[in-house]
C-alpha positions, 0 to 999 in steps of 0.5 A, a space after each residue: 658470684 658477686 663475692 667472686 667478682 668483688 674478690 677478683 676486682 680486689 686482686 686485679 687492683 692489687 697488681 696496679 703498683 706492680 704493673 707500674 714498677 714493671 713498666 719502669 717508665 717515668 712517673 707521669 708517663 705511667 700516670 697518663 697511660 693508665 687512663 688513656 689506654 683505658 678510654 677506648 675499652 670503657 667507651 666500648 663498654 659504655 656504648 651499648 648501655 649509654 641509654 641508662 646514663 641519666 646524668 645531667 650535663 652539669 653532673 658530667 662536668 663534675 665527674 670530669 673534674 673528679 677524674 682530674 683529682 683522680 689523675 693528681 692521685 695517680 701521679 702522687 701515688 706513682 711518686 710514692 711507689 718510686 720512693 718507698 716501694 709498691 707495698 708501702 705506697 699502696 698501704 699509705 694510699 688506703 689511708 684515703 678511707 679515713 680521709 673520706 670519712 673525715 671529709 664527709 663529716 666536715 663537708 657533707 655533715 655525715 656523722 662518722 662512726 664512733 670507732 673513727 676516733 680510734 682509727 685516726 690515731 692508729 693510722 697517723 701513728 702507722 704513717 709515722 712508723 712507715 717512714 722508718 723514723 729516720 732509721 738506716 734500715 728503712 726500706 725505700 730510696 727516700 722513705 719520708 718523701 715517699 710517705 708524704 707523696 703517699 699521703 698526698 695521693 690519699 687526700 687527692 683520692 679521697 676528694 675524687 671519691 667524694 665527688 664521684 660517688 655523689 654524681 654516680 649514685 643510683 646509676 644502673 651502669 658504671 661505664 658512663 661515670 668511669 668514662 668521664 672520670 678517666 678522660 679527666 684523669 688523662 687530661 690532667 696527667 698529660 698536663 702534669 707530664 708536659 709541665 713537670 716531668 722532663 722524662 714524660 714520653 708518649 712513644 710506645 716502647 715494649 715491654 713497658 707499654 704492655 704492662 701499662 696496657 695491662 694496668 689500664 685494662 685490668 685495674 682502670 677498666 674491669 676492676 673499677 667497673 666491678 667496684 662501682 657496679 658490684 660491691 654496693 650489692 654485697 653485704 656491707 661486712 663482706 664489702 669491707 673485707 674485700 676492700 682490705 684484700 688489695 693493700 695486703 696483697 700488694 705488700 705480698 706481691 712487692 715482697 715476692 716480686 721485688 724483694 721489698 723488705 720494710 724494716 721492723 718499724 715500717 712493718 709495724 706502721 703497715 700493721 697499724 695503718 691496716 688495723 686503722 683502715 679495718 676499724 673504719 670499714 668494719 664500723 661502717 659495715 654496721 651502720 644503716 644500709 643507705 650510708 653503707 651503700 654510699 661508702 663503697 668503691 674505696 679500693 686503692 688506686 
């Protein structure tokens, strides 16, 4: 049953970029309404189990700040989707798996698996290829810019995960930390929308906001709740496989629904990034159980 829930979460998350493209609203509008629409649903789920939330006020403030980083990641990711498509943007976002390992080694002195030495050049080479290396057949309105935004998303998301896993570790229910993080994301995306996006629009318009509501309920609420609560209870290797389902499926959905057709060079970049990410997550799966349990929750936005 846990495996089915984990796979269902990966499938739900894989539609995040698709919902954003279908909504066809401005970058900041989509980034804001994802956490904003999710807040009442998460609050409802948290209310009945709030007694299990044993975090201190300081930990809650840290979670709120981490959510702000999540909001920055959402905004950068949406720009990447606009410039390079749903599939490539999601694959690029999953390079955060490598950044999490590097940051954990640098900041928290967690020793990374030796396989990371192989993964980093693979991922970096894949990122370069994903830009289309200046070729006229490269897919995307602005492939190089889309890749840069994708890397910015990965960095912001990795920073969020490092903080979020620290304050949420050991909790029985995920809804309290997810509620605070979503509130932080909503506040930051609202501020970014008001100050940087002339097209930022709070008016609900159909069917755009139907897709944004689906994004909030499926991805931000149900899938993220499953990620935080279920994946740490699966065997580490199983978790690693589930984590790779999401970017692969998003590439498939982008090709089927929007006829996204990356160039051969970009496909090679996608393959290199996915192999590099696979090396990191599988290498993490063979490490000791305490380290593995801290490394879950890596599904892309």
